[in-house]
C-alpha positions in Angstrom: 21.0 31.4 -18.8 18.2 32.6 -21.6 14.3 32.3 -21.0 14.3 29.8 -24.2 16.8 27.7 -22.4 15.3 27.8 -19.3 12.0 26.7 -20.7 13.4 23.7 -22.2 14.9 22.8 -18.9 11.6 23.1 -17.0 10.4 21.1 -20.0 12.6 18.5 -18.9 12.3 18.7 -15.4 8.5 18.1 -15.8 9.1 15.1 -18.1 11.3 13.4 -15.5 8.6 14.3 -12.9 6.0 12.2 -14.6 8.2 9.5 -16.0 9.2 9.1 -12.4 6.0 9.2 -10.5 5.5 6.5 -12.1 8.3 4.5 -11.8 8.1 5.3 -8.3 5.9 2.7 -7.1 4.8 1.4 -3.9 7.5 -1.5 -4.9 9.9 0.5 -5.5 9.6 3.0 -2.7 9.1 -0.3 -0.3 12.6 -1.5 -1.8 14.1 1.4 -0.4 12.5 1.5 2.6 13.9 -1.9 3.4 17.1 -1.8 2.2 18.3 1.7 3.9 17.4 1.0 7.6 16.4 3.9 10.3 19.9 4.7 12.5 18.1 2.6 15.6 15.0 1.8 17.3 13.2 3.9 19.7 11.5 3.3 22.6 7.4 3.8 21.9 4.9 2.4 24.9 4.4 -0.6 26.7 1.9 -3.8 26.1 1.1 -7.2 27.4 2.8 -9.9 27.1 2.2 -12.2 24.4 3.7 -15.8 24.0 6.3 -15.3 21.2 7.8 -12.2 22.6 11.5 -11.9 23.5 12.2 -12.0 27.5 15.1 -9.3 27.3 12.2 -6.8 26.4 10.4 -7.1 29.3 9.9 -4.2 31.1 10.2 -5.6 34.8 9.1 -1.9 36.6 6.1 -2.2 34.7 5.5 -5.8 35.3 6.4 -5.5 38.6 3.7 -2.7 39.4 0.9 -4.9 37.3 1.6 -7.6 38.6 2.0 -9.3 35.4 4.2 -9.3 32.3 4.5 -6.3 29.7 6.9 -6.1 27.3 8.6 -2.6 25.7 7.4 -1.8 22.3 10.2 0.0 19.8 10.0 2.0 16.6 12.2 2.6 13.7 14.3 5.9 13.8 13.3 6.6 10.4 14.5 9.6 8.9 17.1 9.5 7.3 19.3 11.5 4.7 20.2 10.9 1.2 22.5 12.6 -0.7 23.1 12.6 -4.3 26.8 13.4 -5.4 26.2 14.1 -9.5 29.0 14.7 -11.9 28.5 17.1 -14.2 31.8 17.4 -15.7 32.0 17.8 -19.5 32.1 14.6 -20.3 28.7 14.1 -18.7 26.9 15.9 -21.5 27.9 12.8 -23.7 25.3 10.9 -25.3 25.2 9.1 -28.5 21.3 8.1 -28.3 17.9 10.0 -27.1 19.8 10.9 -23.3 23.0 12.1 -22.6 24.6 11.0 -19.2 23.8 13.6 -17.4 20.0 13.3 -17.9 20.0 9.9 -17.3 21.6 10.8 -14.1 18.8 13.5 -13.4 16.3 10.8 -14.1 17.6 8.1 -12.0 18.6 11.4 -9.0 14.4 12.1 -9.6 13.5 8.1 -9.0 16.1 8.3 -5.6 14.9 11.0 -4.6 11.2 10.7 -4.6 11.5 7.4 -3.1 13.2 9.1 -0.4 10.8 11.9 0.7 7.8 9.0 0.3 9.7 7.7 3.1 9.8 10.5 4.5 13.8 11.3 4.4 15.3 14.2 3.3 17.5 14.6 0.8 20.7 16.6 -0.3 22.5 17.5 -3.6 26.3 17.8 -4.5 27.6 18.9 -8.3 31.0 18.3 -9.0 33.5 18.4 -11.6 37.6 19.2 -10.4 35.8 21.1 -8.2 32.7 21.4 -6.0 30.2 23.4 -7.9 27.1 23.2 -6.2 25.7 21.8 -2.4 22.1 21.6 -1.8 21.7 21.0 1.8 19.3 18.4 2.7 15.5 18.6 2.8 12.4 16.8 2.4 9.1 17.7 -0.2 8.4 17.5 -4.2 9.2 20.9 -4.6 12.6 20.2 -3.2 13.2 16.9 -4.8 11.9 19.4 -8.4 14.5 21.6 -8.0 17.3 19.0 -7.6 16.5 17.4 -10.9 16.3 21.4 -12.3 19.8 21.7 -10.7 20.9 18.5 -12.2 19.8 19.4 -15.4 20.6 22.8 -16.2 23.5 23.7 -14.1 26.4 25.4 -16.3 29.7 24.4 -14.5 32.3 26.5 -14.2 35.3 24.0 -14.5 35.2 21.0 -17.0 37.7 18.0 -15.8 36.8 15.3 -12.8 38.0 15.4 -9.1 35.8 12.7 -7.1 38.6 12.8 -4.3 37.4 16.2 -3.7 33.8 16.0 -3.8 34.1 12.8 -1.2 36.4 15.0 0.9 33.3 18.1 1.1 31.0 15.1 1.6 32.9 14.0 4.4 33.5 17.1 6.1 29.3 19.1 5.8 27.6 15.7 6.4 28.1 14.8 9.8 25.0 12.5 10.5 25.6 9.2 8.9 23.4 9.5 5.0 22.8 7.4 2.0 25.4 8.3 -0.8 24.4 7.7 -4.1 27.4 8.6 -6.3 26.6 8.8 -10.3 29.7 9.5 -12.4 31.3 8.5 -15.8 34.1 7.8 -13.7 36.7 9.4 -15.9 39.3 10.2 -14.4 42.4 10.3 -16.8 45.7 10.7 -14.9 43.9 10.7 -11.2 45.9 9.6 -8.2 43.9 5.8 -7.9 45.6 5.6 -4.2 43.8 8.9 -2.7 40.5 7.9 -4.9 40.9 4.1 -3.2 41.4 6.2 0.4 38.5 8.5 -0.1 36.2 5.6 -1.0 37.1 3.6 1.6 37.1 6.6 4.4 33.1 7.7 3.1 32.1 4.2 3.0 33.1 4.1 6.6 31.0 7.2 7.6 28.2 6.6 5.2 26.4 4.2 3.2 27.9 4.8 -0.5 26.8 3.4 -3.4 28.6 3.9 -6.9 26.4 4.1 -9.9 28.6 4.4 -13.2 27.0 6.1 -15.8 28.0 5.0 -19.5 27.1 5.4 -23.1 27.3 2.6 -25.3 29.7 4.4 -27.8 32.1 4.4 -24.9 32.8 1.1 -25.1 31.9 0.0 -28.7 33.2 1.8 -31.6 31.5 1.5 -35.0 32.5 1.2 -38.6 32.2 5.2 -39.7 35.6 5.5 -41.7 38.6 8.1 -40.5 37.1 10.1 -37.0 38.6 13.1 -34.6 37.5 11.9 -31.0 37.5 15.0 -28.6 38.3 14.5 -25.0 35.7 16.7 -23.6 37.3 17.4 -20.5 41.1 18.1 -21.6 40.1 19.4 -25.4 42.8 16.4 -26.7 42.2 15.3 -30.1 42.3 11.8 -31.3 42.4 10.6 -34.9 41.2 6.8 -35.4 40.9 4.8 -38.6 37.3 3.3 -37.6 37.5 1.1 -40.5 40.2 -1.1 -39.2 38.8 -4.2 -37.3 42.2 -4.1 -34.8 41.7 -0.2 -34.1 37.9 -1.4 -33.2 39.0 -4.1 -31.0 41.5 -2.3 -29.1 39.0 0.5 -28.4 36.9 -2.2 -27.3 39.2 -4.0 -25.2 40.8 -0.5 -23.4 37.0 0.1 -22.6 36.5 -3.4 -20.7 39.9 -3.2 -19.0 38.6 0.3 -17.6 35.4 -1.4 -16.6 37.4 -4.4 -15.1 39.8 -1.9 -13.1 36.5 0.2 -11.6 34.6 -2.9 -10.5 38.2 -4.0 -9.0 38.1 -0.9 -7.2 34.8 -1.2 -5.7 35.0 -4.3 -4.5 38.8 -4.0 -2.9 36.6 -1.0 -0.2 33.5 -3.0 -0.1 32.0 -0.3 -2.2 28.0 -1.1 -3.8 27.7 -0.5 -7.0 25.5 -0.3 -10.1 26.2 0.0 -13.7 23.7 2.0 -15.8 23.8 2.8 -19.2 22.2 5.8 -21.1 20.8 3.7 -23.8 19.6 0.5 -21.4 16.5 0.0 -19.0 17.5 0.9 -15.4 14.1 0.2 -13.3 14.3 -3.5 -13.0 18.1 -3.3 -12.3 17.8 -1.1 -9.7 14.8 -2.9 -8.5 17.3 -6.1 -8.2 20.1 -4.3 -6.8 17.6 -3.3 -3.6 16.5 -6.8 -3.3 20.0 -8.4 -3.5 21.5 -5.8 -1.1 18.4 -6.8 1.5 19.2 -10.0 1.4 23.0 -9.6 2.0 22.5 -7.4 4.7 
């Protein structure tokens, strides 16, 4: 990476930090806290019984010694681990507007990571293509979060393809403690083994709290009239020529995109994986807040 490229990356990291600090309000951090609970409750102290306390919390030993009822007080074992799994395959660099899919993933990763560290949770990172490209073990702190954003933006992957199964299997091997996993990917996996993916999602969702975030761009679902164009698959290099003047061609393109999105939703639903789709040209904060609120209600 040249010094000019490094300066550009650091500039983008700083811009994302400024935006995410503004976005990670007490409300958003509070929503994160309410949705993702600690692993259990730890004994803290005893106090005198007051009407309304549950009988099962009475500490009978202390009550017997004191001659009046005392109850046990518990606090939530809060510290959690948030793992950000980010797809950095070649297709993630696509963006028809101001942001690429990868830049959007970096910003969302920043929002989630800052929400986590504000709640004293650890944050880790996994970057993947059709192999695991980078693993950053979970840690706390602002500097660590900035490193995560920098890696998502500036990391140069060795490969171009996408293999979600390898990424999920790696996380299941190296992350032994139950964690929150956010999987940010465009889920473009031509020729992927769907049954293997289904099994990996199921296994990961049992071991961890998995949330899928499909990242898309408007040009991947709607094709404008641009005449005859050549479309290249960023991951395979395959070139396809399309006559976008034809309404039938544009409709077929949109139908295929809709079918892929529907298939993905069915997959997540079948494996009970919560999902939140995001797009490069749409605001994501309100949908993220609504997602947290709905998830808290359902749980």
